[in-house]
C-alpha positions in Angstrom: 6.7 -20.0 20.3 5.7 -23.7 19.4 9.4 -24.0 18.6 10.0 -22.8 22.0 8.0 -25.3 23.9 9.7 -28.5 21.9 6.9 -28.8 19.2 7.5 -31.4 16.5 5.9 -31.0 13.2 5.5 -32.5 9.8 4.4 -29.6 7.5 2.1 -31.1 4.6 0.5 -27.8 3.3 1.0 -24.2 4.9 0.6 -20.4 4.3 1.8 -17.2 4.5 0.1 -14.7 7.1 -2.3 -13.5 4.7 -3.0 -16.3 3.0 -1.5 -14.7 -0.3 0.6 -17.8 -1.4 -0.5 -21.7 -0.1 2.5 -24.1 -0.4 2.0 -27.5 -0.6 5.2 -29.8 0.4 6.5 -32.6 -1.5 5.0 -35.3 1.0 1.7 -34.2 0.2 1.9 -34.0 -3.5 -0.4 -36.2 -5.5 2.4 -36.8 -8.0 4.8 -38.3 -5.4 3.9 -41.8 -4.0 4.0 -41.3 0.0 1.9 -37.9 -0.9 -0.6 -39.7 -2.9 -1.1 -42.0 0.3 -1.1 -38.9 2.7 -3.9 -37.4 0.5 -6.1 -40.5 0.7 -5.6 -40.5 4.5 -6.9 -37.2 4.9 -9.9 -37.4 2.4 -12.2 -39.1 4.6 -11.6 -36.1 7.3 -12.3 -33.8 4.6 -15.3 -35.7 3.4 -16.8 -35.4 6.8 -16.0 -31.9 7.1 -17.7 -31.6 3.8 -14.8 -29.5 2.1 -12.8 -30.1 -1.0 -8.8 -30.3 -0.9 -8.7 -27.0 -2.6 -10.2 -25.2 0.5 -6.7 -26.5 2.7 -4.9 -23.7 3.3 -2.7 -25.2 6.1 -2.1 -29.0 7.4 0.3 -30.6 9.6 1.2 -33.1 12.4 2.1 -31.5 15.6 3.5 -33.6 18.0 3.8 -31.9 21.7 6.3 -33.2 24.1 5.6 -35.6 27.1 5.1 -33.2 30.2 4.6 -29.9 28.3 1.6 -27.3 28.9 1.0 -24.4 26.3 -0.1 -22.0 28.4 -3.4 -20.1 27.5 -3.4 -18.3 24.6 -4.7 -16.9 21.3 -3.7 -16.9 17.9 -3.1 -13.7 15.8 -2.6 -12.7 12.5 -4.8 -12.3 9.0 -4.9 -15.9 8.5 -7.1 -16.7 11.6 -10.0 -14.1 10.6 -10.6 -16.1 7.5 -10.1 -19.8 8.7 -11.8 -22.7 10.6 -9.4 -24.8 12.6 -10.0 -28.5 13.0 -7.9 -30.8 15.3 -7.8 -34.6 14.8 -6.1 -36.7 18.0 -4.2 -39.3 16.1 -1.5 -40.6 18.5 -2.5 -40.5 22.3 -0.9 -43.2 24.5 -3.6 -42.3 27.1 -5.9 -39.4 25.9 -7.2 -39.0 29.6 -3.9 -37.2 30.2 -4.2 -34.7 27.6 -6.0 -32.0 28.9 -7.3 -29.7 25.7 -9.6 -26.7 26.9 -11.0 -23.8 24.6 -13.3 -21.4 25.3 -14.1 -17.3 24.9 -12.6 -16.4 28.0 -9.5 -18.0 30.4 -12.3 -18.5 33.1 -14.6 -20.3 30.6 -12.2 -22.7 29.3 -14.0 -26.4 28.8 -12.3 -29.5 28.3 -12.5 -31.1 24.7 -12.6 -35.0 24.0 -9.1 -35.8 22.6 -10.0 -39.4 21.8 -8.1 -40.6 18.7 -10.3 -40.5 15.6 -12.4 -37.5 16.9 -12.5 -34.6 14.4 -13.3 -31.2 16.2 -13.5 -27.7 14.9 -12.5 -24.7 17.4 -12.2 -21.2 17.1 -8.2 -20.6 17.6 -9.1 -17.0 18.1 -10.6 -17.8 21.2 -8.7 -18.6 24.7 -7.2 -22.2 24.4 -4.4 -24.4 26.3 -3.3 -27.6 26.2 -1.2 -29.9 28.8 0.2 -33.5 27.6 0.5 -35.4 31.3 1.3 -38.3 29.9 4.9 -40.1 28.9 4.7 -40.0 25.3 4.1 -37.2 22.2 1.0 -36.4 21.8 -0.1 -36.3 17.9 -2.7 -34.1 16.3 -3.2 -33.7 12.6 -4.1 -29.8 12.7 -6.0 -28.3 9.3 -7.3 -24.7 8.6 -9.1 -24.3 5.8 -11.2 -21.6 3.8 -14.7 -21.0 2.5 -14.8 -20.7 -1.4 -16.2 -17.5 -1.2 -12.6 -16.3 0.2 -10.8 -17.2 -3.1 -13.4 -15.3 -4.8 -12.9 -12.1 -3.2 -9.4 -12.1 -3.2 -9.8 -12.1 -6.9 -12.1 -9.1 -6.7 -9.5 -7.3 -4.6 -6.4 -7.8 -7.2 -5.0 -10.2 -4.9 -5.8 -13.7 -5.8 -4.4 -16.5 -3.8 -1.4 -18.5 -5.9 -0.8 -22.4 -5.0 2.9 -23.3 -5.2 4.2 -26.8 -5.1 7.7 -26.9 -3.3 10.2 -29.2 -4.6 12.2 -31.6 -2.1 15.3 -29.5 -0.5 13.8 -26.3 -1.2 14.5 -23.1 1.2 12.1 -20.9 2.2 12.7 -17.6 3.8 10.1 -16.4 6.4 9.5 -13.5 8.4 6.4 -12.5 10.6 4.0 -12.2 8.3 5.6 -13.6 4.9 7.1 -16.7 3.2 9.2 -16.5 0.4 10.7 -19.2 -1.9 14.6 -18.6 -1.6 15.0 -19.4 -5.4 12.8 -16.5 -5.9 15.3 -14.0 -4.1 16.0 -11.2 -6.1 13.2 -10.8 -8.3 11.3 -8.1 -6.6 12.2 -4.5 -8.2 12.1 -2.0 -5.9 10.7 0.6 -5.4 7.5 -0.7 -5.9 5.7 2.6 -5.6 5.8 6.5 -5.7 3.8 8.5 -4.2 3.8 11.3 -6.8 1.7 14.5 -5.2 0.3 16.5 -5.0 1.3 18.4 -1.9 -0.6 19.4 0.7 -3.4 16.4 -0.6 -2.8 14.2 1.9 0.0 12.4 0.4 1.8 11.9 4.0 -1.4 9.8 5.2 -1.6 7.9 2.4 2.5 6.9 2.7 1.8 6.3 6.4 -1.1 4.1 5.9 0.6 2.2 3.2 4.0 1.6 5.7 1.2 -0.2 8.6 0.9 -2.8 6.0 3.1 -5.8 7.6 4.5 -6.5 3.9 5.8 -2.9 3.4 8.9 -1.7 4.2 9.7 2.4 5.2 12.1 3.8 2.7 15.1 5.3 4.6 12.9 8.8 4.4 9.3 9.6 3.4 10.3 12.1 1.0 13.6 10.7 -0.5 13.7 13.3 -3.4 16.0 11.1 -5.1 15.0 12.0 -8.3 14.8 15.6 -8.0 16.9 17.4 -4.9 19.0 14.9 -3.8 19.5 13.6 -7.7 23.5 13.2 -7.9 24.4 14.8 -11.1 28.2 14.3 -10.5 27.8 10.3 -11.4 28.8 9.5 -14.8 26.8 6.0 -15.3 23.6 4.7 -15.0 24.6 2.0 -12.9 26.0 4.4 -10.3 22.7 6.9 -10.3 21.0 3.7 -9.9 22.7 2.4 -7.1 22.6 6.0 -5.3 18.6 5.7 -5.5 18.0 2.6 -4.5 20.1 3.3 -1.8 17.5 5.0 -0.3 15.4 1.9 0.1 17.1 -0.8 1.7 16.5 -2.5 -1.5 19.6 -4.5 -1.3 18.7 -5.9 2.3 15.2 -6.9 0.8 16.3 -9.2 -2.0 15.7 -12.5 0.2 12.0 -11.4 0.7 10.1 -10.7 -2.3 7.1 -10.5 -0.9 8.0 -7.4 0.9 7.8 -4.0 -0.6 9.0 -0.3 -0.2 8.4 3.1 -1.8 8.3 6.9 -0.9 6.1 9.6 -1.0 7.9 12.7 -2.8 5.0 15.2 -3.7 7.3 17.4 -5.7 7.4 14.7 -8.5 4.3 15.4 -9.8 5.1 18.6 -10.9 8.7 18.2 -11.5 7.8 16.0 -14.4 10.4 17.1 -16.8 13.4 16.3 -14.2 11.7 13.0 -12.7 10.1 11.3 -15.3 13.6 10.3 -17.6 14.9 9.4 -14.7 12.7 6.7 -13.6 12.9 5.3 -16.9 16.7 5.4 -16.5 17.4 4.4 -12.6 14.3 1.7 -12.3 14.2 -1.5 -14.2 10.5 -1.7 -14.2 7.4 0.4 -14.1 6.6 1.3 -10.2 2.8 1.6 -9.2 2.4 5.5 -9.0 -0.4 7.2 -6.6 -1.7 10.7 -7.3 -3.8 12.3 -4.4 -5.6 15.8 -5.4 -7.4 17.9 -3.6 -9.7 21.1 -3.9 -6.9 23.1 -5.3 -8.1 26.3 -3.7 -8.1 24.5 -0.5 -4.3 23.0 -1.5 -3.2 26.3 -2.6 -4.3 27.9 1.0 -2.8 25.2 2.9 0.4 25.5 0.5 1.0 28.8 1.5 0.1 28.9 5.5 2.5 25.7 5.8 5.2 27.4 4.0 4.7 30.5 5.8 4.3 29.2 9.5 6.9 29.0 12.0 5.5 25.3 13.5 7.9 22.8 12.2 11.2 21.3 12.8 14.3 23.0 11.7 15.0 20.4 8.4 11.0 21.2 7.5 11.4 25.2 8.0 14.8 24.6 5.6 13.2 22.5 3.1 10.2 24.8 2.9 11.8 28.1 1.5 11.9 31.5 3.0 10.7 33.1 -0.3 7.0 33.5 0.9 7.9 34.7 4.5 7.4 38.3 3.9 4.3 38.0 1.5 0.7 38.2 1.6 -1.4 35.5 0.2 -2.6 37.8 -2.5 0.8 38.7 -3.6 1.9 35.0 -3.6 -0.8 33.8 -5.9 -0.9 37.0 -8.1 3.4 36.1 -8.7 2.2 32.6 -9.7 -0.6 33.8 -11.9 1.7 36.0 -13.7 4.7 33.6 -14.6 2.1 31.5 -16.0 0.7 34.6 -18.2 4.3 35.4 -18.8 5.1 32.1 -20.2 1.7 32.1 -22.1 0.0 29.5 -20.3 -3.2 31.5 -20.1 -3.9 33.1 -23.1 -7.6 32.4 -21.8 -7.4 34.6 -19.1 -8.8 38.0 -18.8 -6.7 40.0 -16.7 -8.9 42.9 -16.0 -12.2 41.0 -15.5 -10.6 38.2 -13.7 -12.4 35.9 -16.1 -12.1 32.5 -18.1 -13.0 32.5 -22.2 -14.6 29.3 -22.2 -14.0 28.9 -26.0 -10.8 30.0 -25.6 -10.2 27.4 -23.1 -11.6 25.0 -25.0 -9.7 25.8 -28.1 -6.2 26.1 -26.1 -6.2 23.0 -24.1 -4.4 19.6 -25.2 -3.1 21.6 -28.1 0.8 22.0 -29.3 0.7 25.8 -27.9 -0.5 24.7 -24.7 2.4 21.9 -24.3 5.2 24.7 -25.1 3.7 27.2 -22.6 3.4 24.6 -20.0 7.4 23.1 -20.8 8.4 27.0 -20.5 6.7 27.3 -16.9 7.7 23.8 -15.4 11.7 24.3 -17.1 11.6 27.8 -15.5 9.8 28.2 -12.4 10.6 25.1 -10.4 13.5 25.4 -8.2 15.2 22.8 -5.9 15.5 22.7 -2.7 12.5 24.7 -1.6 8.8 24.3 -1.5 7.4 27.9 -2.0 6.4 27.9 -5.7 3.8 27.0 -8.2 0.7 27.3 -5.3 -1.9 27.5 -8.4 0.0 25.5 -11.0 0.1 22.5 -8.5 -3.7 22.7 -8.5 -3.9 22.3 -12.3 -3.9 18.4 -12.0 -4.8 18.1 -15.5 -1.5 19.4 -16.9 0.8 17.7 -14.8 -1.1 14.6 -14.9 -1.1 14.2 -18.8 2.6 14.1 -19.0 2.8 10.8 -16.8 -0.1 9.2 -18.3 1.7 9.6 -21.5 4.9 8.2 -20.2 3.5 5.4 -18.2 1.0 2.4 -18.8 -2.3 4.3 -16.9 -2.9 0.7 -15.4 0.3 2.0 -13.1 -1.8 4.7 -11.7 -4.2 5.4 -9.0 -5.8 8.6 -8.2 -7.9 9.6 -5.3 -9.0 12.3 -3.8 -8.4 13.8 -0.3 -12.1 14.5 0.2 -12.7 11.0 -0.5 -10.5 10.0 2.0 -12.0 12.4 4.6 -15.8 11.2 4.0 -15.2 7.4 3.6 -12.4 6.9 6.1 -8.4 6.1 6.2 -9.4 2.2 6.1 -11.0 3.0 2.6 -8.0 4.8 1.4 -5.6 1.7 2.5 -7.9 -0.9 1.3 -8.1 0.9 -2.2 -4.0 1.7 -2.1 -3.5 -2.1 -1.5 -5.7 -3.3 -4.0 -3.6 -1.1 -6.2 -0.4 -2.7 -5.3 -1.5 -6.3 -5.1 -1.3 -6.4 -1.5 -4.2 -8.2 0.7 -6.0 -5.9 2.3 -5.3 -5.3 6.2 -6.5 -3.2 9.2 -4.8 -0.1 10.1 -3.7 0.2 13.2 -3.6 3.9 13.2 -5.9 6.0 11.2 -5.0 9.5 12.3 -4.5 12.0 10.0 -0.7 12.8 9.1 1.0 16.0 8.8 -2.4 18.0 9.1 -2.2 21.2 10.7 -4.9 23.6 12.2 -4.3 27.2 10.3 -6.3 30.2 10.5 -8.4 30.8 7.2 -6.1 32.9 4.9 -9.3 33.7 2.8 -11.2 34.7 5.5 -12.8 38.2 4.5 -11.3 37.9 0.7 -14.3 37.0 -1.4 -13.2 38.9 -4.3 -9.7 36.9 -4.3 -11.9 33.6 -3.4 -14.2 34.6 -6.2 -11.4 34.8 -8.9 -9.5 31.7 -8.0 -13.1 29.7 -8.3 -13.5 30.8 -11.9 -10.1 30.1 -12.9 -9.6 26.7 -11.4 -13.3 25.5 -12.6 -12.5 24.9 -16.3 -9.1 23.0 -15.1 -11.2 20.8 -12.9 -13.9 19.8 -15.1 -10.9 18.9 -17.5 -9.4 16.8 -15.0 -12.7 14.8 -14.2 -12.8 14.1 -18.1 -8.9 13.2 -18.5 -9.4 10.8 -15.3 -12.6 9.2 -16.8 -11.4 8.7 -20.2 -7.6 7.7 -19.4 -8.3 5.7 -16.4 -11.8 4.3 -16.9 -13.3 5.9 -13.5 -17.1 6.7 -13.1 -18.1 9.8 -14.8 -20.6 10.3 -12.3 -18.0 10.5 -9.8 -15.5 12.3 -11.5 -17.7 14.7 -14.1 -17.5 17.1 -11.5 -14.1 16.9 -9.3 
């Protein structure tokens, strides 16, 4: 908009919308003669304000053409929330003919004295307007600074502010909310993140919250399945398979903007590790950040059954859910998965007659070679492609699934969250946690509503016996998962000791 009004600018210091990177242009760099002179010229103003050069995030000369009015407006963007805006009139042929007004609302605007050398701070989130009624350009020095605590907070949030000194002739690429150096084009590897699962544990909501961040570009589809259902086995080389997968992410068009990231949410990946993990390593030249959403496994299994057997959804959704459970009761579906795990030797501690767990046998079997072999038999024979109607109970055994992922990639790459925490602490909390994991600056969610959430009748209503044996089956698995995230990810034992 400033360009549309014909404003001329000499930029000394500038930052992106989230104050993630502060750029110092050559003519303000102390190592250069003119830059050193400009630093000395600006320093008395900083001394008057009681701030240090390091607190500057924007500093520029702005020339408003004669006869031009910038109408009443207010500045927007994340940077505005954290900065102090200061104006210093520099060149005005007739200060009385420059009308600068500011106030909380349009009808409460007050005129500000624009005599040369008058240093004043204004709230640029409030309404303001300016008219240059003189016959010459009006030139102000405009600077924005932050309090020192801002940088400290960014360090804690895993998104420290960088300072970059630009070289003469450098080219920058800009979107509305980001600024990048042209010489950094292509340095960002995609995808930046994968939401692995678990299904029906809040993965869609998390993905949609992430995609509201101005620096996140939505993949061509939320569930790409490029590493399982849509894996192209006919491709003969790693390079071909890599191009096929990256085609789901707009990766080529994002090359000029390395601040921007993309990713997908395919919740079948968590369980289908034996296919997906080798393909991640082959097709992606980096290790993406990974998210695992979990939920009370009984509630997850019930929601899974209710979704798959529901007639509510688009034709594509109905097709991918599968038809295998359509004519089966919830007892039949759960018993079938239980029987598969028993047949594959995965539940030697389960007393099928009493429907109880032998605690000593569970502890002896957990993490053993025999368990690894039984789990391998199960996942390699019980996970079909192109249907969601499988493994309602095994998907809730989170330690068995996560353990393989934690063994394959650095544990620092994983963030595990519970759907129950997302509900209790709120969508903004979840978005903040996810942004911190990705090294993104925090942002305020424009839309915090739940996604892919439906109201179903309770399929376990009146089925106390069924619920009882499910609770007994999952109890040691929940405890085991709590220990896993405490030991492997360093999570708080008080919060995760009894997930």
